[in-house]
C-alpha positions as CSV (number, residue, x, y, z in Angstrom):
1,X,-55.7,-53.0,35.6
2,X,-53.7,-54.2,38.3
3,X,-52.3,-51.0,40.6
4,X,-56.2,-50.4,40.4
5,X,-56.1,-52.0,43.2
6,X,-53.3,-50.8,45.1
7,X,-54.1,-47.3,44.3
8,X,-57.7,-48.0,46.8
9,X,-55.9,-50.1,49.1
10,X,-53.7,-47.1,50.2
11,X,-56.8,-44.5,50.2
12,X,-58.8,-47.0,52.0
13,X,-55.1,-46.7,54.6
14,X,-55.1,-42.9,54.1
15,X,-58.5,-42.0,55.1
16,X,-58.7,-44.1,58.5
17,X,-55.6,-43.1,59.1
18,X,-56.9,-39.9,58.2
19,X,-60.2,-41.0,60.5
20,X,-57.9,-42.9,63.0
21,X,-55.6,-39.0,63.7
22,X,-59.3,-36.9,64.1
23,X,-61.1,-39.5,66.5
24,X,-58.8,-39.5,68.2
25,X,-58.0,-35.4,69.0
26,X,-61.7,-34.7,69.6
27,X,-61.4,-37.8,72.3
28,X,-57.8,-35.8,73.6
29,X,-60.1,-33.0,73.8
30,X,-63.1,-34.0,75.6
31,X,-60.6,-35.7,78.1
32,X,-59.3,-32.3,78.8
33,X,-62.4,-30.7,79.1
34,X,-64.2,-32.7,81.6
35,X,-60.8,-33.2,83.1
36,X,-60.5,-29.4,83.6
37,X,-63.8,-28.7,84.8
38,X,-64.1,-32.0,87.4
39,X,-60.6,-29.2,88.8
40,X,-62.6,-26.4,89.6
41,X,-64.7,-27.7,91.3
42,X,-62.0,-29.1,93.0
43,X,-61.3,-25.4,94.0
44,X,-65.1,-24.0,94.7
45,X,-65.1,-27.1,96.8
46,X,-61.6,-25.6,98.9
47,X,-62.9,-22.3,98.3
48,X,-66.0,-23.1,100.6
49,X,-64.2,-25.6,103.0
50,X,-61.4,-22.3,104.0
51,X,-63.9,-20.2,104.0
52,X,-65.3,-22.7,107.1
53,X,-62.4,-22.6,108.4
54,X,-62.7,-18.9,109.0
55,X,-66.3,-18.9,110.1
56,X,-65.1,-21.6,112.8
57,X,-61.7,-18.6,113.8
58,X,-64.3,-16.1,113.9
59,X,-67.0,-18.1,116.2
60,X,-64.2,-19.6,118.4
61,X,-62.3,-15.9,118.6
62,X,-66.2,-14.3,119.9
63,X,-67.3,-17.3,122.3
64,X,-62.9,-16.8,123.9
65,X,-60.2,-13.8,123.4
66,X,-57.5,-15.6,124.1
67,X,-58.1,-18.5,120.7
68,X,-55.1,-18.6,119.1
69,X,-56.4,-21.0,116.1
70,X,-53.5,-22.9,114.6
71,X,-56.2,-26.2,114.8
72,X,-57.4,-28.9,111.7
73,X,-61.5,-28.6,111.5
74,X,-62.8,-30.9,109.6
75,X,-66.4,-29.7,107.7
76,X,-68.1,-33.9,107.4
77,X,-65.3,-35.9,105.2
78,X,-62.7,-33.0,104.3
79,X,-60.1,-30.7,107.1
80,X,-59.1,-27.3,106.4
81,X,-56.5,-26.0,108.3
82,X,-57.4,-22.6,110.6
83,X,-53.4,-21.0,110.7
84,X,-51.9,-18.6,114.1
85,X,-54.6,-15.5,114.2
86,X,-51.8,-12.6,114.2
87,X,-52.7,-8.9,115.0
88,X,-51.6,-6.4,111.9
89,X,-50.0,-2.8,113.3
90,X,-53.4,-1.9,114.6
91,X,-54.1,-4.0,117.4
92,X,-57.0,-6.4,114.7
93,X,-56.9,-9.8,113.9
94,X,-55.7,-11.9,111.1
95,X,-56.7,-15.3,110.2
96,X,-55.2,-17.7,107.8
97,X,-57.1,-20.7,107.5
98,X,-56.6,-22.9,104.0
99,X,-58.8,-26.3,102.6
100,X,-56.8,-29.1,100.1
101,X,-59.5,-31.0,98.1
102,X,-58.8,-33.1,95.2
103,X,-54.8,-31.6,94.3
104,X,-57.0,-27.6,94.3
105,X,-56.3,-25.9,96.8
106,X,-57.6,-22.6,99.0
107,X,-55.5,-19.8,100.7
108,X,-57.6,-17.2,102.3
109,X,-56.9,-14.9,105.7
110,X,-59.6,-12.4,106.5
111,X,-58.3,-9.6,109.0
112,X,-60.8,-9.2,111.8
113,X,-62.0,-5.4,113.6
114,X,-60.4,-6.4,117.4
115,X,-63.6,-5.6,119.2
116,X,-66.4,-6.3,117.0
117,X,-65.0,-9.0,115.0
118,X,-66.4,-7.5,111.6
119,X,-64.4,-8.2,108.7
120,X,-61.9,-4.5,107.2
121,X,-61.2,-7.0,104.7
122,X,-61.0,-11.0,103.1
123,X,-58.0,-11.9,100.7
124,X,-57.5,-15.0,98.5
125,X,-54.0,-15.6,99.1
């Protein structure tokens, strides 16, 4: 009869520990899922920002054929970098651009025709 209290107490402690472990694991899974969602959003924003840098560089190249890139471009509070514009073996232009948003980065490159500035290839680096 005296051991009945101890058995009930130990049972409550064991069940409490199991419940605590289950709650902790569910909480950590939810936390990591939320974190991954934010990382995905940051990656999408970085990609869009780098892509806007490419558009800006193409516009500047169309306006001024001697434009060589190598500048920082601001879109609102964010910024992206246009790399140095180089030429491939055919004289077509290679324009690199990059952006970082919240730890997520995007590095893009576009190869455009030297006369029409039409895209030949688009690359995600």
